[in-house]
N, C-alpha and C positions, 0 to 999 in steps of 0.2 A: 131828857126828852128829845133833844136833837139827835143823840146817838140812835135812839129807837126809831125815829123818823127816817134817818139815813139807812139804817139796817133794813127797814121795810122797803124803802125805795130801791135799794140795790139787791134785794133778795133774788129777783129773777136773774140778774147779771151773775150773781154769785153761783146760783144753781147751774147756769149754763157753763160757767167756767169750770166747775167741778166735773160736769159731764164731758166737756172737751178734754180735760186732763185724763179722764178715765177711758176715753176712746182713742188715745194716742198709742204710738208704737213703743213708747217707754215712759216710765214714771218713776221719779225719785221721791222717796218717802223718808221722813225723819220726824222725830218728836223731841220736845224739850220741856222741862219743868218751868212753869210760870208762877211767880209769886204775886198774889193779888191782895187787895186790901181785906178781903173776906177770907183769906186762906191761900191755898195753892191749887193750881190746875195744870193742865198740860196742853201745849200747843202742838198740833200735828201739821206738818208742812207737806204739801203735795206739789211737785214742780216738774215741768218739762224745761226745755231750753228757752221757750218763749213765755210761758205762763207759770203762775204760782198762786196757790190758794192756801189759806190757813183755817184750821178747824180747832176750836177750843173744846176740850173735854175735861171732865172733872177728875178723871183718873187715866192711867196708862194702859188700861185694858184695850185690846185691839179687836174685839168682836165686831165693832161697827164697821171695820174695814171691809168685811165681806159684802155688806150691803152697799157701802159707798163705792166700791170698785166692781160692782156687779157688771158683767159683760166685758170687763177689761181683758184683752188678749195680747198685750204687749209684754215687754220685759220690765220687771220691777227691780229697782236699784235701791238698796237699803244698807244700814249697818247690820250688826250682828245681834240685834235684839230678837229674842226667840219668837216673839209673836209673828214676825214676818215669815218664819219658816213654815207656819201653818197655812199660808196662803198658796194655793195651787197654781201659781203662775211661773213661767220661766223667770229666773232670778239671776241677778248678779249682785255681789257684795261690793260695797264701796272700797276702792283701793286705798284711799286716804285713811279710812277707819282701820283697814287691815294693817297697813304699815304702822300706824300709831300704836295699835294693840301689840304688834310684834316687838316694836321698839321698847315698849313699857315692860314686856315680859323679859326681853333680853337684858335691859338695864338692871332689872331687879334680880336677875339670875345669871350674871355675867360669867360665872365659873361653871355653869351647867353645860356639859359637853353635848347633851342631847338637844338642848335649846339652840346652842351654837350651830350644830349640824343642820337642824331644820331651817333656821333663818338664813344660813348661808346658801343652802340649796335653793330656797325660795328666791333669794336675792339674785342668784345666778340666772334662774329661769326668767325672772321678771326683766332683768337687763337685756336678755336676748329678745324678748317680746317687744320691749320698748324700742330697741334698735331697729327692729323690723318696721314698727309703726313710724319711726322717724324717717326711715329711708323710703318706705313705700306707701305710707298712709294706712288707713283702715280698710285695706282690701281683703276681702274674705279669703281668696285663694292664697294670699301671703300668710295670713294669720293661721290658716288651716295647717300649715307646715309645723306649727308648734303643738298641735294636739297630742301627738305621740309623746312629746317631752313633758307636757302637762300631766298626761296619764301616768307616765313613768314616775313622776314626782310623787303623785298620790299613792301609787303602788308601793314605792319605796317607804313612804311614811307609814303605810298600813302594815307592812312587813316588819318594820323596825320596832313597832309596839312600844312607844315611849314609856319608860318606867318612872322617871322622876315626876313629882307633882307639877312642877313648872312646865315640863314638856307636855304633859297631858292637858295642861291649861291652854295650849295653843288650839283652842276650839275652832278658831277661824279657818283651820285647814280642812275641817270636816265638810264634805261636799255631798249634796243630795243629787245624785246623777239623774233623777227623774225631773228635777225642776231647774237645775243650774244651767244657765245659758252661757256657753263659752264665747270668747271673743270672735271665733270664726263663725259661730251661729248667729251672733248679733253684732255685726260690725258697725251698725248705725249707732250703737250706744257709746257715747264718749267715754274714754278711759281717763283715770287719774283724778277725777273730782266727783263730788256728790252735790248735785244742784240743790237738793233740799237742805243739806247741811249748811251750804253757803247762805241760804235764805235765813236759816236759824241764827247763824252767827252775825 
């Protein structure tokens, strides 16, 4: 009974918080399974640097996101769950999730030359970008200098046409040029962490 009273009392605050998150310049989104006494569900996390809101859903389907984020025109930061790719917002993928996935693929296929080549090229590119950020901060004109290198990386990956099953599994490298927000285009988006994933953990 107390939980119900508190839920009703804070309903307006909760609604305003979701609206504030959806009107921001960037939004981190993540989801995780929750084990309940009556079964299982999913907790969806929506976070900015200052605010966070949790939404419980009975399943992992993402159709509700379109209504929840209606009017959002910022950058969406997420992991590689396919449902996020259906959202027509400028997007960035979480660097921590990307590195984790690549490490897992590399560890499981340590003798695969194609996997080694792809991860080594990505590592070299990432170190250059991180060095720029360390020296100059998140300045758009500094990060823009890496755009040709980033495009060259994707071009090389596309031309190489990975043959092994493990190399093809590096799905994280696939980029949608219509929705992907590059570091130069969105310098206000912090790199190297995923705010919603941190709230989940």
